[in-house]
C-alpha positions in Angstrom: -13.8 -4.8 24.3 -10.9 -6.8 22.7 -11.2 -4.8 19.5 -11.0 -1.5 21.4 -8.0 -2.6 23.4 -6.2 -3.6 20.1 -7.2 -0.3 18.6 -6.0 1.7 21.6 -2.7 -0.2 21.6 -2.0 0.7 18.0 -2.7 4.4 18.6 -0.4 4.5 21.6 2.3 2.6 19.7 2.1 5.1 16.9 2.5 7.9 19.5 5.6 6.3 20.9 7.1 5.9 17.5 6.4 9.5 16.7 7.9 10.6 20.0 11.2 9.1 19.1 11.2 11.2 15.9 10.7 14.5 17.7 13.7 16.7 17.5 12.2 20.2 17.1 9.1 22.2 17.5 8.4 21.8 13.8 8.2 18.1 14.3 5.6 18.5 17.0 3.6 21.3 15.3 3.8 20.4 11.6 5.4 16.9 11.3 8.7 18.5 10.3 6.9 19.5 7.0 7.4 16.1 5.6 3.8 14.8 4.9 3.1 13.3 1.5 0.1 14.2 -0.5 -1.6 11.0 0.6 -0.9 11.8 4.2 -2.2 15.4 3.8 -5.4 14.2 2.0 -6.3 11.3 4.4 -5.5 13.6 7.4 -7.9 16.3 6.2 -10.7 13.7 5.7 -10.1 12.1 9.1 -10.2 15.5 10.7 -13.4 16.5 9.0 -15.3 13.2 9.3 -16.2 12.9 13.0 -19.4 12.2 15.0 -21.5 14.8 13.2 -20.5 13.8 9.7 -21.3 10.1 10.4 -24.1 9.9 12.9 -25.5 13.3 11.8 -25.5 12.5 8.1 -27.2 9.1 8.5 -29.8 10.8 10.7 -30.3 13.6 8.2 -30.6 11.2 5.3 -33.2 9.2 7.2 -35.1 12.5 7.5 -34.7 14.2 4.1 -33.2 11.7 1.7 -30.4 12.4 -0.8 -30.0 16.2 -0.1 -28.2 15.2 3.1 -25.2 14.8 0.8 -24.6 18.5 1.3 -23.4 17.8 4.8 -19.9 16.9 3.5 -20.6 18.0 -0.1 -20.5 21.6 1.0 -17.2 20.8 2.6 -15.9 19.5 -0.7 -17.0 22.7 -2.4 -15.1 24.7 0.2 -12.0 22.5 -0.1 -12.1 23.1 -3.9 -11.9 26.9 -3.4 -9.1 26.3 -0.9 -7.2 24.1 -3.3 -7.4 26.5 -6.2 -6.7 29.8 -4.4 -5.0 29.1 -1.1 -3.3 25.7 -0.8 0.1 26.7 -2.1 0.1 30.1 -0.3 -0.6 28.2 3.0 2.3 25.9 2.5 4.6 28.7 1.3 3.9 30.8 4.4 6.2 28.7 6.6 3.9 29.2 9.6 3.1 26.7 12.3 -0.5 27.7 12.7 -3.2 29.6 10.9 -3.1 32.6 13.3 0.6 32.9 12.7 -0.1 33.3 9.0 -2.5 36.2 9.9 0.4 38.3 11.0 1.8 38.2 7.4 -1.5 38.3 5.5 -3.5 40.7 7.6 -1.5 42.2 10.4 -0.3 41.6 13.9 -3.2 43.2 15.8 -5.7 40.7 14.3 -3.7 37.6 15.4 -4.8 37.4 19.1 -8.4 38.1 18.3 -8.6 35.3 15.7 -6.6 33.0 18.1 -9.1 33.6 20.9 -12.1 32.9 18.7 -10.5 29.7 17.4 -9.7 28.3 20.9 -13.2 29.0 22.1 -14.8 27.5 19.0 -12.7 24.4 19.0 -13.2 23.8 22.7 -16.9 23.4 21.9 -16.2 21.1 18.9 -14.0 18.9 21.1 -16.7 18.7 23.7 -19.2 17.7 21.1 -16.8 15.0 19.8 -16.3 13.7 23.4 -20.1 13.5 23.8 -20.5 11.4 20.7 -17.5 9.3 21.6 -18.8 8.2 24.9 -21.9 6.6 23.5 -20.1 4.8 20.7 -17.3 3.4 22.9 -19.9 2.3 25.4 -21.8 0.4 22.6 -18.6 -1.4 21.6 -17.2 -2.2 25.0 -20.3 -2.4 27.2 -18.8 0.0 29.7 -20.8 2.7 31.5 -20.7 6.1 29.6 -19.2 7.8 32.6 -16.1 5.6 32.2 -16.0 5.6 28.4 -15.7 9.3 28.0 -12.7 9.3 30.3 -11.3 6.3 28.5 -11.6 7.9 25.1 -10.4 11.4 26.1 -7.5 9.8 27.9 -6.5 7.8 24.9 -6.6 10.8 22.6 -4.6 12.9 25.0 -2.0 10.2 25.6 -0.9 9.6 22.0 -1.4 13.2 20.9 0.8 14.6 23.7 3.5 11.9 22.9 4.0 12.8 19.3 2.0 15.9 18.4 1.3 16.4 14.7 3.8 13.7 13.9 1.7 11.1 15.8 -1.6 12.4 14.5 -0.5 12.4 10.9 0.4 8.7 11.1 -2.6 7.6 13.2 -5.0 9.5 11.0 -3.9 7.6 7.9 -4.6 4.3 9.8 -7.9 5.6 11.1 -9.1 6.9 7.8 -8.7 3.5 6.1 -10.2 1.7 9.1 -13.2 4.0 9.2 -13.8 3.9 5.4 -13.4 0.1 5.2 -15.9 -0.5 8.0 -18.5 1.9 6.5 -18.1 0.4 3.0 -18.5 -3.1 4.6 -21.7 -2.0 6.3 -23.0 -0.5 3.0 -22.2 -3.7 1.1 -24.0 -5.8 3.7 -27.1 -3.6 3.5 -27.1 -3.9 -0.3 -27.0 -7.7 -0.1 -29.3 -8.2 2.9 -31.7 -5.3 3.4 -34.8 -4.4 1.3 -33.9 -2.0 -1.5 -34.8 1.5 -0.6 -36.9 3.7 -2.8 -34.5 6.4 -4.0 -35.3 9.8 -5.5 -32.1 11.7 -6.3 -32.7 15.3 -5.3 -30.4 18.2 -4.5 -33.2 19.9 -2.5 -36.7 19.0 -1.4 -39.4 19.9 1.0 -37.5 18.6 4.0 -34.3 20.3 2.7 -35.3 23.5 1.0 -33.0 26.0 -0.9 -32.6 28.0 2.3 -30.9 25.0 3.9 -28.7 24.5 0.9 -27.6 28.2 1.1 -26.8 27.7 4.7 -24.7 24.6 4.1 -22.8 26.1 1.1 -22.1 29.5 2.8 -21.7 28.7 6.5 -20.5 25.1 6.5 -18.6 25.3 3.2 -16.8 28.5 4.1 -15.6 26.9 7.3 -13.6 24.5 5.1 -12.0 27.4 3.1 -10.5 28.9 6.2 -10.0 26.3 8.9 -7.0 26.2 11.3 -7.4 22.4 11.6 -7.2 21.9 7.8 -4.4 24.5 7.5 -2.4 22.6 10.1 -2.4 19.5 7.8 -1.5 21.6 4.7 1.4 23.3 6.6 2.8 19.8 7.3 3.0 19.0 3.6 6.6 18.4 2.2 6.1 21.0 -0.6 3.6 23.1 -2.5 2.8 20.2 -4.8 2.0 17.9 -1.9 -0.2 20.6 -0.4 -2.2 21.0 -3.7 -2.5 17.3 -4.5 -3.3 16.4 -0.8 -6.2 18.8 -0.9 -7.4 17.2 -4.1 -7.2 13.8 -2.5 -9.2 15.1 0.5 -12.0 16.4 -1.8 -12.3 13.0 -3.5 -12.1 11.3 -0.1 -14.9 13.5 1.4 -17.2 12.8 -1.6 -16.6 9.0 -1.4 -17.2 8.9 2.3 -20.4 11.0 2.0 -21.8 8.7 -0.8 -21.3 5.7 1.5 -22.8 7.4 4.6 -25.8 8.7 2.6 -26.3 5.2 1.2 -26.4 3.8 4.7 -28.9 6.5 5.6 -31.2 5.7 2.7 -31.4 2.0 3.7 -32.1 3.1 7.3 -35.3 5.0 6.1 -37.0 1.6 5.4 -35.6 -0.2 8.5 -35.8 2.2 11.4 -39.2 3.3 12.8 -40.3 6.9 12.7 -40.4 7.1 16.5 -36.5 7.2 16.5 -34.7 10.5 16.8 -32.2 11.3 14.0 -29.2 11.2 16.2 -30.0 7.6 17.2 -30.7 6.2 13.7 -27.2 4.8 13.1 -26.7 3.3 16.5 -30.2 1.8 16.3 -29.5 0.4 12.8 -26.3 -1.2 14.0 -27.9 -2.7 17.2 -31.0 -4.1 15.5 -30.3 -4.9 11.9 -26.6 -6.0 11.7 -25.0 -9.2 12.9 -22.9 -8.8 16.0 -19.6 -9.2 14.4 -20.4 -6.6 11.8 -21.9 -4.1 14.2 -18.8 -4.4 16.3 -16.6 -3.6 13.4 -18.7 -0.6 12.3 -18.8 0.7 15.9 -15.0 0.5 15.8 -15.0 2.4 12.5 -17.2 5.1 14.1 -14.8 5.3 17.1 -12.0 5.8 14.6 -13.9 8.6 12.8 -14.6 10.4 16.1 -11.2 9.9 17.6 -9.4 11.0 14.5 -11.5 14.2 14.4 -11.2 14.9 18.1 -7.4 14.5 18.2 -7.0 17.0 15.3 -9.3 19.4 17.1 -7.3 19.0 20.3 -4.0 19.7 18.5 -5.5 22.7 16.7 -6.8 24.4 19.8 -3.6 23.6 21.8 -1.1 24.7 19.2 -3.0 28.0 18.7 -3.2 28.5 22.5 0.5 27.8 22.8 2.0 29.3 19.7 -0.3 32.3 19.2 -1.7 33.3 22.6 1.1 32.2 24.9 3.7 32.9 22.2 5.6 29.7 22.8 6.5 27.0 20.2 8.0 24.8 22.9 6.4 21.3 22.7 6.4 21.1 26.5 4.2 24.2 26.7 1.9 22.8 24.0 1.6 19.5 25.9 0.5 21.5 29.0 -2.0 23.4 26.8 -3.3 20.0 25.5 -4.0 18.8 29.0 -5.7 22.1 29.8 -7.9 22.1 26.7 -8.8 18.4 27.2 -9.9 19.1 30.8 -12.0 22.1 29.9 -13.7 20.2 27.1 -14.5 17.4 29.5 -16.0 20.0 31.9 -18.1 21.4 29.1 -19.3 17.9 28.3 -20.2 17.2 31.9 -23.0 19.8 31.7 -24.8 17.6 29.2 -27.3 20.2 28.2 -26.4 23.0 25.9 -23.5 21.3 24.0 -25.2 21.6 20.6 -26.2 25.2 21.3 -22.6 26.0 22.4 -21.3 24.2 19.3 -23.6 26.2 17.0 -22.7 29.5 18.8 -18.9 28.9 18.5 -19.3 27.8 14.9 -21.2 31.0 14.0 -18.7 33.1 16.0 -15.8 31.7 14.0 -17.3 31.6 10.5 -18.8 35.0 10.6 -15.8 36.7 12.2 -12.7 34.9 10.9 -13.3 33.4 7.5 -13.9 36.5 5.4 -11.0 38.6 6.6 -8.5 35.7 6.4 -9.7 34.6 3.0 -9.6 38.2 1.6 -6.2 38.9 3.3 -4.7 35.8 1.7 -6.4 36.3 -1.7 -5.0 39.8 -2.0 -1.5 38.9 -0.7 0.5 40.0 -3.7 1.0 43.7 -4.4 -1.7 44.7 -1.9 -1.4 46.2 1.6 -4.0 45.7 4.4 -5.0 48.0 7.2 -4.8 45.7 10.2 -7.2 47.7 12.3 -9.9 47.7 9.6 -9.4 43.9 9.1 -9.6 43.5 12.9 -12.8 45.5 12.9 -14.2 43.1 10.3 -13.5 40.2 12.6 -15.2 41.8 15.6 -18.2 42.9 13.5 -18.7 39.5 11.9 -18.3 37.7 15.2 -20.7 39.9 17.0 -23.4 39.2 14.4 -22.6 35.5 14.6 -23.1 35.5 18.3 -26.3 37.5 17.9 -27.6 34.9 15.4 -27.1 32.1 18.0 -28.6 34.1 20.9 -31.8 35.0 19.0 -31.8 31.8 16.9 -32.0 33.6 13.6 -29.5 32.5 10.9 -30.1 35.7 8.9 -27.8 37.5 11.3 -25.1 35.2 10.2 -25.6 36.2 6.6 -25.5 39.9 7.7 -22.3 39.3 9.7 -20.5 37.6 6.8 -21.6 40.3 4.4 -20.4 43.1 6.6 -17.1 41.2 7.3 -16.6 41.0 3.5 -17.3 44.7 2.9 -15.2 45.9 5.8 -12.3 43.6 4.9 -12.3 44.8 1.3 -12.3 48.4 2.6 -9.1 47.5 4.4 -7.3 46.4 1.2 -5.6 48.7 -1.2 -3.2 48.4 -4.1 0.4 48.8 -3.1 1.7 51.9 -4.9 5.4 51.9 -4.2 7.5 54.9 -5.2 9.7 53.6 -8.0 12.4 56.1 -7.1 12.9 54.5 -3.7 
């Protein structure tokens, strides 16, 4: 409990410091566009490595072995594409949110549709992070999960509303290093104290076939190429160079974190009985195999991972709701939006059942509908014109198939949706043939 109180105090202190620096909406939305490459990189990793990337990857490694690396490995592939083709364009746009960029790169009609999809999708992601957070905080503090979810959500909301992006940029740097140090410490302890695992280095295997790899690379990887949460970090960069280098740092950071997490999962294969469910492998490992002092530190690192991802999700959904749906860049309006988003996410979490299904549905809705039109719109930004109605049709078509994939539980509809979104988006792009006499 003492560790959590110290951790909470540090986050609130960072929020108060950031509040004193707020002097404009740019400070609240994009940290006054002053983030260094290190800040951009560590913030992207902190935003991407949450409950699913830690607890989920250890559980998947316990099941299938080294192919679990693709959980974040596919994200690194997506970030590489983003870095090469889009990072400088994102920073140069001067926007506050990704949907605001859509007005320039695709057209005004597509902005509210993309914004609505993003808010719905990120609400489900926040709810999933809250669900993971309550178990981890309860393990560290000993409090009932009914209290810990309110405690965690209240902490995130408090320092996020105080300083916005300015607070989250600073807290995420602290949380990244805390999370990474605790995971590395756990991995080193396993190397020195646990039986050496039998390791077969594989990219795919029977438990993780090529079809699964295709899903991770296409569906999961593409969500890193076009992601409003990641774009928010890049938009806060001090210049194009910091945006590019920050994305490179994030790629390296994701790969390092994934190596450590997969390593912990490989040791868990020989320590945790088969009767355990994958989502409980890491918590069971910490509770039964680690000394108390170390398990407490690792639980704190996991809290840091989940909180740093949840606060980025909260800010993303709130800024899009405020800036792109309510058409207000006033920090006061965004703070109200944060409270609303946090309460709705808590309500979703309270239903207990169906969160993972909702998360999958929202993810499919976003990836199938938004990624292709935005990527193509940005890729063909120079000397090309886009038909906004056709691009909007691509979003609606892709999202519809993504929703259908979730309803009938058939991932093939996702592939169809993405394919159609690509074809329709390309049909809406044409070379700009300006009259030289004008």
